[in-house]
C-alpha positions in Angstrom: -44.4 -156.0 -34.8 -45.7 -153.5 -32.7 -42.2 -151.9 -32.0 -41.7 -151.4 -35.1 -44.8 -149.4 -35.9 -44.9 -147.3 -33.5 -40.6 -146.8 -34.7 -42.0 -146.2 -38.1 -44.8 -143.9 -37.1 -42.7 -142.1 -34.7 -40.1 -141.5 -37.6 -42.6 -140.2 -40.0 -43.9 -137.8 -37.5 -40.7 -136.3 -37.0 -39.9 -136.4 -41.4 -43.5 -134.3 -41.4 -42.6 -132.1 -38.2 -39.4 -130.8 -40.0 -40.7 -130.9 -43.4 -43.3 -127.6 -42.1 -40.2 -126.1 -41.1 -37.1 -124.2 -42.5 -34.5 -125.9 -40.9 -30.4 -125.6 -41.9 -28.0 -127.0 -40.6 -24.7 -124.4 -39.4 -21.5 -125.2 -38.6 -19.7 -122.6 -36.1 -16.1 -122.4 -36.4 -13.7 -121.2 -33.7 -12.2 -118.6 -35.4 -16.0 -117.1 -35.7 -17.3 -117.8 -38.7 -20.1 -119.8 -39.2 -21.1 -121.8 -42.7 -25.0 -122.9 -43.3 -26.2 -125.7 -45.6 -26.5 -129.5 -44.8 -24.2 -131.8 -43.3 -23.6 -134.8 -45.5 -20.9 -135.9 -43.1 -21.8 -135.2 -39.4 -19.1 -134.3 -37.1 -16.3 -137.1 -35.1 -13.2 -137.2 -34.4 -12.5 -136.8 -38.1 -14.2 -133.7 -38.4 -17.7 -132.6 -40.3 -18.4 -131.7 -44.0 -21.2 -129.7 -45.1 -22.7 -128.5 -48.4 -24.3 -125.2 -49.0 -27.2 -124.3 -51.3 -24.3 -122.8 -53.9 -23.3 -126.5 -53.9 -19.6 -126.1 -52.1 -18.7 -128.9 -49.9 -16.3 -128.1 -47.0 -14.6 -130.0 -45.2 -13.4 -129.0 -41.4 -11.0 -131.1 -39.2 -12.9 -131.3 -35.7 -10.5 -129.3 -33.7 -11.8 -126.4 -35.9 -15.0 -126.6 -35.0 -17.0 -124.9 -32.0 -20.3 -126.5 -32.8 -22.7 -128.2 -35.0 -26.5 -127.4 -34.5 -29.4 -127.5 -37.2 -31.8 -124.4 -36.9 -35.1 -122.9 -38.2 -34.0 -121.4 -41.7 -34.4 -116.7 -40.9 -36.2 -115.6 -44.1 -34.8 -112.5 -45.5 -35.3 -109.5 -48.4 -33.3 -110.2 -50.9 -33.0 -106.6 -51.3 -31.4 -106.4 -48.3 -28.9 -109.5 -48.1 -25.3 -108.7 -48.7 -24.1 -110.9 -51.9 -20.7 -109.8 -53.5 -17.6 -110.5 -51.2 -19.5 -110.7 -47.5 -15.8 -111.0 -46.1 -12.2 -111.6 -46.4 -10.7 -113.0 -49.5 -9.1 -112.5 -53.1 -11.4 -110.3 -55.4 -10.8 -108.5 -59.2 -12.1 -105.9 -60.8 -11.9 -105.6 -64.7 -13.5 -103.1 -66.6 -13.4 -100.1 -68.9 -12.7 -96.3 -68.7 -13.8 -93.1 -70.3 -12.1 -90.0 -68.8 -12.7 -86.2 -70.4 -10.8 -83.3 -69.5 -11.9 -80.9 -67.1 -10.1 -77.2 -66.2 -7.0 -76.2 -68.3 -3.5 -76.7 -67.9 -0.3 -74.4 -68.0 2.1 -75.1 -71.2 5.1 -72.5 -71.6 3.2 -69.4 -69.6 -0.2 -70.3 -71.2 -3.4 -71.7 -69.5 -4.9 -73.7 -72.2 -8.3 -76.0 -72.1 -7.7 -79.2 -71.2 -10.1 -80.8 -74.1 -7.9 -84.1 -73.9 -9.4 -87.5 -73.4 -8.3 -91.1 -72.8 -10.2 -94.8 -73.2 -8.3 -97.7 -70.8 -8.9 -100.9 -69.7 -8.0 -101.4 -66.2 -7.9 -104.6 -63.5 -7.3 -104.5 -60.1 -6.7 -107.3 -58.4 -7.2 -107.2 -54.4 -8.0 -108.8 -50.9 -11.0 -108.0 -48.7 -9.6 -107.3 -45.3 -13.7 -107.5 -44.2 -16.9 -107.0 -46.0 -16.7 -102.9 -45.6 -12.9 -102.9 -46.9 -10.5 -103.7 -49.4 -6.7 -102.8 -50.7 -5.4 -103.8 -54.4 -3.1 -103.6 -57.4 -4.1 -101.9 -60.2 -2.8 -102.1 -63.9 -4.1 -101.1 -67.2 -3.5 -98.7 -70.4 -4.6 -95.7 -71.4 -5.3 -94.2 -74.8 -5.3 -90.1 -74.9 -5.8 -88.2 -77.9 -5.9 -84.8 -77.9 -7.0 -82.0 -80.4 -3.8 -80.6 -81.9 0.0 -81.6 -81.6 1.1 -79.0 -79.6 2.6 -81.1 -77.1 4.5 -83.3 -80.3 2.5 -86.3 -79.2 1.1 -86.9 -82.5 -2.3 -86.5 -81.5 -2.8 -89.8 -79.5 -0.7 -91.5 -77.1 -0.4 -94.3 -74.2 -0.1 -94.8 -70.5 0.3 -97.8 -68.5 -1.0 -97.2 -65.1 0.1 -98.8 -62.2 -1.6 -97.8 -58.6 -2.2 -98.8 -54.7 -6.6 -98.7 -54.3 -8.6 -98.5 -51.5 -12.3 -99.5 -51.6 -15.3 -98.8 -48.6 -18.4 -100.0 -48.9 -20.4 -98.8 -45.6 -23.5 -100.8 -46.6 -24.2 -104.9 -47.0 -26.9 -105.0 -49.8 -27.6 -106.3 -53.1 -27.2 -102.6 -53.9 -24.0 -101.0 -52.6 -22.4 -97.9 -52.8 -18.8 -97.4 -52.2 -15.8 -95.2 -52.2 -12.5 -95.6 -53.4 -8.9 -93.8 -53.8 -6.0 -94.7 -55.7 -2.7 -93.2 -56.6 0.4 -94.6 -58.6 2.3 -93.7 -61.5 1.5 -94.0 -65.2 4.1 -95.5 -67.5 4.8 -94.3 -71.4 5.8 -97.4 -72.5 4.9 -96.8 -76.4 5.9 -93.8 -76.9 9.7 -92.8 -76.7 8.7 -89.1 -76.4 6.0 -89.4 -73.5 7.5 -90.0 -70.0 4.2 -90.1 -68.1 4.0 -89.1 -64.7 2.3 -89.7 -60.8 -1.6 -90.0 -60.6 -4.0 -90.2 -58.6 -7.8 -90.6 -58.3 -11.1 -90.1 -55.8 -14.4 -91.0 -56.4 -18.0 -93.2 -55.7 -20.1 -95.7 -57.0 -22.6 -98.6 -56.4 -22.2 -102.3 -56.9 -24.9 -104.5 -58.2 -24.3 -108.2 -57.1 -24.8 -111.2 -58.8 -24.2 -113.8 -56.6 -22.0 -114.0 -53.6 -18.8 -113.8 -55.2 -20.0 -111.7 -59.0 -21.3 -107.7 -59.4 -21.4 -105.3 -61.5 -19.7 -101.8 -60.9 -20.3 -98.4 -61.6 -18.2 -95.0 -60.5 -17.2 -91.9 -61.8 -14.4 -89.7 -59.9 -11.9 -87.3 -60.5 -8.5 -88.4 -62.0 -5.3 -86.4 -61.7 -2.9 -87.3 -64.0 0.9 -85.6 -64.6 2.3 -86.3 -68.3 6.1 -85.9 -68.9 6.4 -84.7 -72.5 10.1 -85.1 -74.8 9.8 -81.4 -75.0 7.6 -80.4 -71.7 8.1 -81.6 -68.3 5.4 -81.5 -65.4 1.8 -80.7 -67.9 -0.5 -81.9 -64.9 -3.9 -82.5 -66.2 -7.4 -83.0 -64.7 -10.0 -85.2 -65.6 -13.3 -86.5 -64.7 -13.9 -90.4 -65.6 -16.3 -93.0 -65.7 -15.7 -96.7 -65.0 -18.2 -100.1 -65.7 -16.6 -103.4 -64.8 -17.1 -106.9 -63.7 -16.0 -107.8 -59.9 -15.6 -111.5 -59.2 
């Protein structure tokens, strides 16, 4: 009876001791990664199961695991915590873009101010090589407008851009700046007299993480776009564009 009481008191003491501390289970993998949460199946020859704070459950085989520990939780300032895409993995960025013509272009030996603009919807499917660098393939549709019919475009036409995209995020924060570059070709798919042309762009912006798998993005940049029409080739134009979107 005394032995049982002592065992109960010891258990209660351990429980209260642990409850007074912020402890977390950590599974260290042989590939260098670590998963934090609560172990729901201890490590044995069949592996280990752990549930993260977001209620995701992961199972790892025994030969994948280096060690399993329980450690004191490190509290961090949320404003300095990395959130969305803090490692490898696929990602998608979808949003809208607005372009405003800048500079001028030559048509028939004459220099004409670029007062053309466009509105577009773009989506980029990419892969994070690490928490700072991602590569992707972008697709979109851009609706261009002109103030006159001088280019034979009926005052409006559409292009379908297809391009490679690279992004670099220098710091790991909830509010994180990023820089991007892209290059590709915009197809004139809807108008018989519009062939489209080469394109490339450079810019930068900021990402605001909503969770570990989603974020809002906004950026400003430069875009070069070559337009080829039935009657005019090499109509090269420059644009200042703004983008807002959602990343997941």
